[in-house]
N, C-alpha and C positions, 0 to 999 in steps of 0.2 A: 634281562638277559644280555650277555655280552655280544658285541658285534663279532662277525666272523673274522678270523685272522686275515691279515693283509696280503700275505705272499701266496702266490700260486706256484705250481710245479712248472717245469719246462714243458712247452707244448709238444716236444718230441716224445714225451712219455706215452702219448696216445698211440703212437706207432709201435712202441715197445709192448704195450698192453695188447694191441691187436695181434702182433706176431706171437707172443706167448700164449694167448688164448686160442689162436688158430692152431698152434702146434698141439696143445692139449686136446682140443676138439677132434682133430684128425687122428691122433693116437687112440683116443677112446673109441672113435667110430671104427677104426680099423680093427681094434681088438674085439669089439662087440659084433661086428658084421662078418669078420673072417670065418668064424665057425659055420654060420649059416650059408655063406657063399660056398664053402667047401662041401657042405652037405648037399647043397642044391646042385653042385656039379656032379657029385657021386650018385645021388638018387633024388631027382627033382620031384618035389611035392609042391602043390599050389600054396600051401601056407608058408613055405620057406620064402617064396618070392614076395608074399605079403609082408612078412617080417622085414625083409631087406628093403622093400619100398617104404615101410614105416620108419626104419632107421635112416634111410636116405632123406626123408622129409624132416625128421628130427635133426639130422646133421645140418641140412640147409638152414633150418630155422635158428639153430644155435649159432651157426656161423654168422648169419645176418645180425642176430642179437648182440653177440659178443665182439664182432669186428666192426659193425657199422653203428649200432644204436648206443651201446653202453660207454665206449671210451670218451666221447665228448661230455656226457653227463658226469661220468666219474671224474674227469678232469676239472669240471666246474665246481664239484663238491669238495675237492681236495684243497685244503689251505693250511698254512702254518705261519707262525710268527715267533720270533725270538725276542724276548725282552730281557732286561737285566735280572729279573727274578724268576722267570719261568719260560718254558716252551709250550706254546699253545698249538694243538693240532686238531683240525676238524676234517672229518671225512664221512663218506657213506652216501648211498643213494636212497635206499628204502629205510635201512636202519642207520640213522645218522649218529655218529659218535664224536665226542669232544673230549680231548685229553688236555689237562693242564698239568704239566710236569715241573714241579719246583726244582730248581737247580741244587738245592740242598740234598735232594734225594738221588741225584744222578751219580752213578758209579763209574760208567765209562761211555765213551762215544766212539763209534766206528763208521767207516765208509765201506761200501762193497759195490762190486760191479759184476754182473753176469755177462755172458758173451753177447747177448742181444743189446743190453744197455751199453756195453763197451763200444759196440758198432755205432751207436748213436751218440757217443761221447757223454753219456749220463752216468750218474752214480746215485746210490742211496745212502742216507745217513741214518744210523741206528743209535738211539739214546737209551741206555739200559739203566734200570733202577732195580731195587730188590724185588719189586712187584712184577717186573717183566721188562720187555723191550718194546720200544715204539720206533717205527721206521717212517722216514720221509723219503719216498721213492722219487726218482725222476728229476734230479737236480743236475745242472751242468756240473761236470767233474770238478772244475775249479771252484764253483760256488759251493759244492758239497764239502770240499776240503776246508774252505773258509768257515762254513757253518759248523762243521765238526770241531774245528779248532776253537772257534768262538764259544761254542757250548761247553767244551772242556775247560776253557778259561773261566767262564762264568760259574761252572760247578766248583772249580778250585777256589775261586773267590768266595763263594757261598759257604764252603766248608771252613775257610779261614775266619769268617765273621762269627762263627759259632763258638 
């Protein structure tokens, strides 16, 4: 079995993941608890407060899990490496995935930034093939541009060799 790829993501990606996950958890909690809270205000029933208490416990547990526990583990498991022949990506906590993408198959490379990533000065690089797209999130913006350009150049050279 191959060794894990050498490069890790920028450590600031952990904060991006925390913020994105916290936003989603809060939105889901508000959407799921608002109807019960409104019903409890209009016609209080004991079971409504039990449901709200259960949702509050689930909210706190999910917040702790996704904001405190998972980002460092997720960061340690995310790795990538660019070689002249292929891009190697390894990721996953429970279900670990390993992608070897030969540059002969690469169709295009892109970078993208969302508002949270932009605030931290990070970007994602996407390498697309006919089979799908593979994203490397959380790279410094300059490093992401350099990786995108290098991958595009290696893909061009691989196509010329055929």
